[in-house]
C-alpha positions in Angstrom: 160.2 53.2 275.3 161.4 49.6 275.1 163.4 47.6 277.7 166.4 45.7 276.4 168.4 43.0 278.1 172.1 43.0 277.1 175.2 40.9 277.5 178.4 42.7 276.6 182.1 42.9 277.4 183.5 46.0 279.0 186.7 47.9 278.3 188.6 45.4 280.4 187.3 42.5 278.5 185.0 41.3 281.4 181.5 40.1 280.5 178.6 42.2 282.0 174.9 41.7 281.9 172.0 44.0 282.6 169.1 45.9 281.0 168.4 49.4 279.9 165.6 51.5 278.3 165.8 53.0 274.8 163.3 53.9 272.1 164.9 51.4 269.6 167.5 48.7 269.4 169.9 51.0 267.5 169.8 53.6 270.3 170.4 50.8 272.9 173.5 49.7 270.9 174.8 53.3 270.7 174.3 53.7 274.5 176.4 50.6 275.2 179.0 51.7 272.6 179.3 55.1 274.4 180.1 53.2 277.5 183.0 51.5 275.7 181.3 48.1 275.7 181.2 45.5 272.9 177.7 44.0 272.6 177.5 40.2 272.6 173.7 39.9 272.7 170.9 42.5 272.9 167.2 41.6 273.0 163.9 43.2 273.7 162.5 42.4 277.2 159.3 44.5 277.4 157.7 47.6 276.1 156.5 50.7 278.1 154.6 50.5 281.4 151.3 50.0 279.6 152.6 46.9 277.9 155.3 45.9 280.5 153.5 42.6 281.2 153.6 41.6 277.6 157.0 40.2 276.5 158.0 40.7 272.9 159.2 37.3 271.6 161.9 37.2 269.0 160.7 36.5 265.5 161.9 33.1 264.3 162.5 32.4 260.7 161.0 29.1 259.5 163.2 27.0 257.2 161.0 27.7 254.2 161.5 31.5 254.6 165.2 30.9 255.2 165.4 28.9 252.0 163.7 31.7 250.1 166.5 34.1 251.0 169.0 31.7 249.2 172.1 30.0 250.4 175.2 32.1 250.3 178.1 31.0 248.1 181.7 31.6 249.2 181.9 34.9 247.3 178.5 36.0 248.6 179.5 35.2 252.2 182.8 37.1 251.6 180.8 40.1 250.5 178.4 39.9 253.4 181.2 39.5 256.0 183.0 42.5 254.4 179.9 44.7 254.7 179.3 43.7 258.3 182.9 44.3 259.2 182.8 47.8 257.7 179.7 48.7 259.6 180.8 47.3 263.0 184.3 48.7 262.5 183.0 52.2 262.0 180.9 52.0 265.1 177.7 52.6 263.2 174.3 51.1 264.2 174.3 47.7 262.6 170.7 47.5 261.5 170.7 51.0 259.9 174.2 50.5 258.3 173.3 47.1 256.8 170.0 48.5 255.4 171.9 51.4 253.7 174.5 49.0 252.3 171.8 46.7 250.9 171.1 49.3 248.2 174.7 49.2 246.9 175.9 45.6 246.9 175.8 43.9 243.4 174.6 40.4 244.6 170.9 40.0 245.0 171.3 37.3 247.6 173.5 39.5 249.7 171.0 42.3 249.3 168.1 40.1 250.6 170.2 38.9 253.5 171.3 42.4 254.5 167.6 43.5 254.5 166.6 40.4 256.5 169.3 40.9 259.1 168.4 44.6 259.4 164.7 43.7 259.9 165.4 41.1 262.5 167.8 43.4 264.4 165.2 46.1 264.5 162.6 43.7 265.8 164.9 43.0 268.8 166.7 39.9 267.8 170.4 39.6 268.6 173.0 39.1 265.9 173.7 35.7 267.4 170.1 34.6 267.0 170.1 35.7 263.4 173.3 33.7 262.8 171.7 30.6 264.4 168.8 30.9 262.1 171.1 31.2 259.1 172.7 27.7 259.8 172.7 25.8 256.5 172.5 29.0 254.4 175.8 30.6 255.5 179.2 28.9 255.2 180.3 27.2 258.5 183.5 29.3 258.8 181.5 32.5 258.5 179.1 31.4 261.3 182.0 30.3 263.5 183.8 33.6 263.0 180.7 35.5 263.8 180.1 33.6 267.0 183.8 34.0 268.0 183.7 37.7 267.3 180.7 38.2 269.6 182.2 36.1 272.4 185.6 37.9 272.2 184.3 41.4 271.5 186.5 41.5 268.4 183.8 41.2 265.8 185.2 43.7 263.2 188.7 42.1 263.3 187.4 38.5 263.0 185.0 39.4 260.2 187.9 40.9 258.3 189.8 37.7 258.9 186.8 35.8 257.7 186.9 37.8 254.4 190.6 36.9 253.9 190.0 33.2 254.7 186.9 32.9 252.4 188.9 34.5 249.6 191.8 32.1 250.1 189.6 29.1 250.4 187.8 30.0 247.2 191.2 30.2 245.4 192.2 26.8 246.7 188.9 25.3 245.7 189.1 26.9 242.2 192.6 25.5 241.7 191.3 22.0 242.7 188.5 22.1 240.2 190.6 23.5 237.5 193.0 20.7 238.1 190.2 18.2 237.6 188.7 19.9 234.5 191.1 18.7 231.9 191.1 15.0 233.1 187.3 15.2 233.2 187.2 16.3 229.6 189.7 13.5 228.6 187.5 10.9 230.4 184.4 12.2 228.6 186.0 12.0 225.2 187.4 8.6 225.9 184.0 7.3 227.1 182.4 8.6 223.9 185.0 6.8 221.8 184.6 3.6 223.7 180.8 3.9 223.6 181.0 4.3 219.8 183.0 1.2 219.5 180.7 -0.8 221.9 177.4 0.3 220.3 178.3 0.5 216.5 181.5 -1.4 215.7 181.7 -4.4 218.1 178.1 -5.7 217.4 179.0 -6.0 213.7 182.2 -7.9 214.4 180.3 -10.1 216.9 177.9 -11.3 214.1 180.8 -12.0 211.8 182.7 -14.0 214.5 179.6 -16.1 215.4 179.5 -17.1 211.7 183.0 -18.5 211.9 181.9 -21.4 213.9 185.2 -21.5 215.8 186.2 -20.9 219.4 187.0 -17.3 220.1 190.0 -16.1 222.2 189.2 -15.2 225.8 190.1 -11.5 225.2 187.6 -11.3 222.4 184.9 -12.9 224.4 185.6 -10.4 227.2 185.5 -7.4 224.9 182.3 -8.6 223.2 180.6 -9.2 226.6 181.6 -5.8 227.8 180.0 -4.2 224.7 176.7 -5.9 225.6 176.4 -4.3 229.0 178.2 -0.9 228.5 176.5 1.9 226.5 177.0 5.7 226.1 174.5 6.2 229.0 176.7 4.3 231.6 179.0 7.2 232.5 176.3 9.8 232.8 174.2 7.4 234.9 177.2 6.8 237.2 177.8 10.5 237.6 174.2 11.1 238.5 174.2 8.3 241.0 177.3 9.6 242.7 175.9 13.2 242.7 172.6 12.0 244.3 174.6 9.9 246.9 176.6 13.0 247.8 173.5 15.3 248.1 171.4 12.9 250.1 174.2 11.6 252.4 173.8 14.5 254.8 170.0 14.3 255.4 170.3 10.5 255.7 173.1 10.8 258.3 175.9 9.3 256.2 177.8 12.6 255.7 180.6 11.5 258.0 181.0 8.2 256.2 181.0 9.9 252.9 183.8 12.4 253.9 185.8 9.6 255.5 185.8 7.7 252.2 186.5 10.8 250.1 189.5 11.6 252.3 191.1 8.3 251.4 191.0 9.1 247.6 194.6 9.7 246.6 195.5 13.3 246.0 192.0 14.6 245.8 191.1 13.4 249.3 194.4 14.6 250.7 193.9 18.1 249.1 190.4 18.3 250.7 191.5 17.1 254.1 194.5 19.6 254.1 192.2 22.5 253.3 189.8 21.5 256.1 192.7 21.3 258.6 193.9 24.7 257.4 190.5 26.2 258.2 190.5 24.6 261.7 194.0 25.8 262.5 193.4 29.3 261.2 190.3 29.9 263.4 191.8 28.2 266.4 194.8 30.5 266.1 192.5 33.6 266.1 190.6 32.3 269.1 193.7 31.5 271.1 195.1 34.9 270.2 192.1 36.6 271.8 192.3 34.4 274.9 189.2 32.3 274.4 189.4 29.2 276.6 190.9 26.2 274.8 187.9 23.8 275.0 185.5 26.6 273.8 188.0 27.7 271.1 188.4 24.1 269.8 184.6 23.7 269.8 184.1 26.9 267.9 186.9 26.1 265.4 185.4 22.6 264.9 182.1 24.2 263.8 183.9 25.8 260.8 185.3 22.5 259.4 183.5 21.3 256.2 184.8 17.8 256.4 182.2 16.0 258.6 184.6 13.2 259.6 187.2 15.7 260.7 184.6 18.0 262.3 183.4 15.1 264.5 187.0 14.4 265.5 187.5 18.1 266.5 184.3 18.1 268.6 185.5 14.9 270.3 188.8 16.7 270.9 187.0 19.6 272.6 185.0 17.2 274.8 188.1 15.4 275.9 189.9 18.7 276.8 186.8 19.8 278.7 187.1 16.5 280.7 190.7 17.4 281.7 192.9 15.7 279.1 195.7 17.6 277.5 195.4 18.7 273.9 198.2 16.4 272.8 197.0 13.3 274.6 193.4 13.8 273.4 194.5 14.4 269.7 196.8 11.3 269.9 194.0 9.1 271.2 191.6 10.3 268.5 194.2 9.5 265.8 193.0 11.7 263.0 195.4 14.6 263.2 198.8 14.7 261.3 202.0 14.2 263.3 203.1 17.8 262.8 200.0 19.1 264.5 200.5 16.7 267.4 203.9 18.2 268.0 202.4 21.7 267.8 199.6 20.9 270.2 202.3 20.5 272.9 202.6 24.3 272.9 198.9 24.7 274.0 199.9 26.5 277.2 202.2 29.1 275.5 199.5 31.6 274.4 200.9 33.8 271.7 203.5 31.3 270.6 200.8 28.6 270.2 198.6 31.0 268.2 201.5 31.9 265.9 202.3 28.3 265.5 198.7 27.5 264.5 198.7 30.3 262.0 201.9 29.0 260.4 200.5 25.5 260.4 197.4 26.8 258.6 199.6 28.3 255.9 201.6 25.1 255.5 198.4 23.0 255.2 197.0 25.5 252.7 200.2 25.1 250.6 200.0 21.3 250.9 196.4 21.5 249.5 197.6 23.5 246.6 200.5 21.1 245.9 198.1 18.1 246.0 195.8 19.9 243.5 198.6 20.6 241.1 200.0 17.0 241.5 196.5 15.7 240.7 196.4 17.6 237.4 199.9 16.4 236.5 199.2 12.8 237.3 195.6 12.5 235.9 196.4 13.7 232.3 199.0 11.0 231.4 197.0 8.4 233.4 193.9 9.0 231.4 195.8 9.2 228.1 197.5 5.8 228.9 194.2 4.3 229.9 192.6 5.4 226.6 195.5 3.9 224.7 195.3 0.6 226.6 191.5 0.3 226.1 191.7 1.0 222.4 194.7 -1.2 221.9 193.0 -4.2 223.7 189.9 -3.6 221.6 191.9 -3.7 218.3 193.8 -6.8 219.5 190.5 -8.5 220.5 189.0 -7.9 217.0 192.0 -9.1 215.1 192.8 -12.3 217.1 189.8 -14.3 215.7 190.8 -13.4 212.2 194.4 -14.6 212.9 193.0 -17.8 214.5 190.7 -18.4 211.5 193.6 -18.0 209.0 195.6 -20.5 211.0 192.8 -23.0 211.1 192.3 -22.7 207.3 196.0 -23.1 206.6 
């Protein structure tokens, strides 16, 4: 027999702690479920009397082992959350249910994570400990929903909400990248055309112009100088530099600065920031609805935000509320929340009305993100086309102006 320490919420929603004896962790979970309690944390304390002095430590997963399981994409996290919601909602033992489902899911990453979660639960680790070890491999919103579900005793409901949210977020992100795809193709084609002019055409004209022995117009000098320093490799090199800067900004501690700069990019930054605020409002609405204290609810919701600059602002908001400031005053002083949210924050003491208002705000912000994405596609296409026309037109003018000047000098 094993001895388990538990932390759970009873049928009245009150948190209880204690310990019990059971042959396995699944039997212990079933015993608590039969009492009508929702498990928050369950861990092994000691074995039978012969081994009672020897504590069984939880098995930690080193970062290398965590990395070998693979990071979950949005669709994988959606699948994993859905499977966990099905098992917890049916009242089945979580470790056994996840192990059975691991044989059926199509994604190999999700299969590996399901088996890993099942192994760790059988060894006595709590679901919260497993989630903490998965930080960096699971989406932030998924981790926040999992933590909130354990704290509120509404894990199946919040996991189903997580599935809906991850699906909606994936659609918004897909629309944003689709909006950027055609302008990106236009820019690539334009760059190939300009690179062809700069590397093959302009050098030949340059040698001809130098043989004229006459002063060249300033626009011709500028175009020829541009052709000396710009080649076909410039755009790919710029893309690689930006990609490396994006990747290494987080380990170097510049993630917040990066996201603050990106949020100021017209349309793209606005779409990204609106999507992040939508995530924050949606989770905060769920936590307020299930009566989580406001400082803790804001802190949990902040953990789901992808935008590092906004995430820090939300954590600052939670700290100020914990110190006794009102939600509206704290958000006003931070100055990174839209005016509509500031008006909504005045309803923080209205419970269900506040939760419903946050849910509506999340839907509005989600719609704003979609509008910015579509506007970006509409604006970029003519802008890129006009830029190509201007660049080619200036090049043609720069090449013909010396000829016109030479003819005038000869006449």
